[in-house]
C-alpha positions, -999 to 999 in steps of 0.1 A, spaced: -230 -139 -223 -239 -104 -211 -276 -100 -203 -292 -69 -218 -327 -57 -208 -351 -51 -236 -350 -13 -230 -312 -14 -236 -315 -30 -270 -313 -5 -298 -313 -27 -328 -312 -62 -343 -291 -73 -372 -308 -90 -401 -291 -114 -425 -275 -98 -455 -287 -111 -489 -251 -112 -501 -216 -99 -493 -210 -91 -530 -217 -54 -536 -224 -61 -573 -250 -87 -565 -266 -63 -540 -276 -41 -570 -291 -71 -587 -310 -81 -556 -322 -46 -551 -337 -45 -587 -352 -80 -582 -369 -72 -549 -381 -38 -562 -396 -55 -593 -413 -82 -572 -427 -55 -549 -441 -35 -578 -456 -65 -594 -472 -76 -561 -487 -42 -554 -498 -36 -590 -512 -71 -595 -532 -72 -563 -544 -36 -567 -557 -45 -602 -577 -74 -586 -592 -51 -560 -601 -24 -586 -615 -50 -610 -638 -64 -582 -650 -29 -573 -656 -17 -608 -674 -47 -622 -709 -54 -609 -707 -90 -620 -679 -96 -594 -700 -82 -565 -703 -117 -550 -689 -132 -518 -662 -151 -536 -647 -120 -552 -653 -99 -520 -631 -123 -501 -606 -124 -529 -602 -86 -528 -596 -88 -491 -569 -114 -497 -553 -91 -523 -553 -64 -497 -535 -86 -471 -509 -95 -498 -502 -59 -505 -499 -51 -467 -477 -82 -460 -453 -73 -489 -452 -36 -477 -444 -47 -442 -412 -65 -454 -399 -56 -488 -393 -18 -484 -372 -25 -453 -352 -51 -473 -347 -25 -501 -336 2 -476 -310 -22 -460 -296 -32 -494 -293 5 -505 -277 15 -472 -256 -17 -470 -267 -19 -434 -287 -49 -423 -298 -35 -390 -334 -29 -378 -343 -9 -347 -358 -27 -317 -391 -9 -321 -390 -15 -358 -385 -52 -353 -413 -56 -328 -436 -36 -351 -426 -57 -381 -433 -89 -360 -468 -76 -352 -477 -67 -388 -463 -98 -403 -482 -120 -378 -514 -100 -384 -514 -103 -422 -501 -139 -424 -528 -150 -399 -555 -129 -416 -546 -144 -450 -548 -178 -435 -583 -172 -422 -593 -157 -455 -583 -189 -473 -606 -208 -448 -635 -184 -454 -630 -187 -492 -630 -225 -489 -663 -223 -469 -677 -201 -496 -669 -226 -523 -683 -254 -502 -717 -236 -498 -717 -227 -535 -711 -262 -548 -727 -284 -521 -757 -262 -513 -762 -240 -544 -799 -234 -538 -792 -219 -503 -761 -201 -513 -775 -165 -514 -793 -171 -482 -763 -185 -463 -736 -162 -478 -755 -130 -473 -736 -97 -471 -740 -95 -433 -723 -129 -428 -695 -120 -452 -687 -88 -433 -688 -106 -400 -664 -133 -412 -640 -106 -425 -641 -86 -392 -639 -117 -370 -608 -131 -389 -592 -96 -387 -599 -93 -350 -585 -127 -342 -554 -120 -363 -547 -86 -346 -553 -101 -311 -529 -129 -318 -502 -106 -333 -505 -81 -303 -502 -110 -278 -470 -123 -293 -456 -88 -297 -463 -78 -262 -449 -110 -249 -417 -103 -269 -414 -69 -252 -409 -86 -218 -378 -105 -229 -342 -96 -222 -316 -102 -248 -279 -111 -249 -252 -94 -269 -257 -117 -299 -286 -99 -317 -283 -114 -352 -315 -127 -367 -309 -154 -393 -336 -141 -416 -342 -111 -439 -370 -99 -417 -380 -100 -380 -398 -132 -372 -411 -139 -337 -396 -174 -333 -361 -162 -343 -363 -132 -320 -373 -154 -290 -343 -176 -297 -320 -146 -291 -335 -140 -256 -315 -148 -225 -345 -146 -202 -371 -174 -197 -390 -180 -229 -412 -209 -218 -444 -189 -219 -436 -174 -253 -429 -208 -268 -461 -223 -253 -481 -194 -268 -464 -199 -302 -471 -236 -304 -507 -231 -292 -514 -203 -317 -498 -223 -345 -519 -253 -337 -552 -233 -334 -548 -205 -359 -530 -226 -386 -541 -261 -378 -579 -255 -376 -581 -234 -408 -561 -261 -427 -584 -289 -414 -614 -267 -423 -601 -263 -459 -593 -300 -462 -628 -309 -450 -644 -284 -473 -626 -297 -504 -634 -333 -495 -671 -324 -495 -666 -303 -527 -649 -331 -546 -676 -356 -534 -704 -333 -546 -687 -326 -580 -682 -363 -587 -720 -369 -581 -729 -342 -607 -745 -358 -638 -734 -331 -663 -698 -329 -674 -703 -291 -680 -713 -285 -644 -684 -306 -632 -660 -285 -653 -675 -252 -640 -674 -264 -604 -637 -275 -607 -627 -242 -625 -643 -220 -598 -625 -239 -571 -592 -245 -589 -578 -210 -584 -585 -211 -547 -570 -246 -543 -539 -235 -562 -534 -205 -538 -540 -227 -508 -514 -252 -521 -489 -225 -528 -493 -209 -494 -493 -240 -472 -468 -258 -495 -442 -231 -492 -449 -225 -455 -445 -262 -446 -415 -263 -469 -398 -236 -448 -401 -254 -415 -392 -288 -430 -361 -273 -446 -351 -256 -414 -353 -290 -397 -334 -311 -422 -310 -284 -438 -282 -272 -417 -280 -238 -434 -296 -207 -421 -292 -189 -454 -312 -216 -473 -339 -214 -446 -340 -176 -449 -344 -178 -487 -371 -204 -483 -390 -182 -459 -393 -156 -486 -413 -180 -507 -446 -177 -486 -440 -142 -475 -429 -126 -507 -434 -149 -537 -469 -162 -527 -484 -126 -526 -469 -119 -560 -482 -151 -576 -518 -149 -563 -530 -123 -588 -516 -143 -617 -533 -175 -604 -567 -159 -601 -565 -138 -633 -552 -167 -656 -576 -194 -643 -608 -173 -639 -627 -162 -670 -648 -136 -652 -617 -120 -636 -599 -119 -670 -629 -101 -685 -631 -76 -656 -594 -69 -659 -596 -63 -696 -624 -38 -691 -605 -21 -663 -573 -18 -683 -593 -6 -713 -608 22 -692 -575 32 -678 -559 33 -713 -588 53 -728 -585 78 -699 -548 82 -705 
């Protein structure tokens, strides 16, 4: 294959959703609807938390940040998919691809850390209720958000800058609907050993440690709940943790499903579709999970919608 330096690469080719022009219109409407639902749903969560003083607690503060990351992640990916469908051109510029890699990594990693922080919040609330306000003070909450954001940006910049040093061959087709760092590295003709080591190391640390932390937190939470003498307290504790546990299961379940399917299914299209589950579907479902399973959030959303309708 002909070797091409990174500065000579003008664009990559993403996978097309379909070759059928009629189905492209259907997919355009589908992705547009999903994007609007994602943005509107998560925006309502953020506004509800801001407008209702009863929701000015660490749990809902972290939830509003998670909703913000979901909006940003969807905005990083779906508009480009819509543009490519409309133009019937699956290409993305070299700079656009590297930029998309950076933003996708940032928001996926940040969302991952937010799930860990939210699990820690539930652990303190249920296992150490008398010390909750002391431990989860506003200063610590802001520090946890800023620290998780800083680590996520640093990780994303590191992988993006390492991708800039690669040289690529003439085959520049990415078997996904968006630019993903692992798939871009596979297209390189230059040595990718350092890139692969960094990816496996980052995945082990920035995905493995949060997952272990979440599992440990919920082991402690379940143990504390089972020791509660009152069935009412048990139900309340399970209900406040149920929404977060559902989001965690959806995020990690779909993410692991993608990599398992890519290993056992010899179909790049099926893997590409599976990758949309945790990058597109999960951000869309999160607002429904929290609003349907949380009484305080449902009340805040009713008040917010009522104010908006009265204003109109």
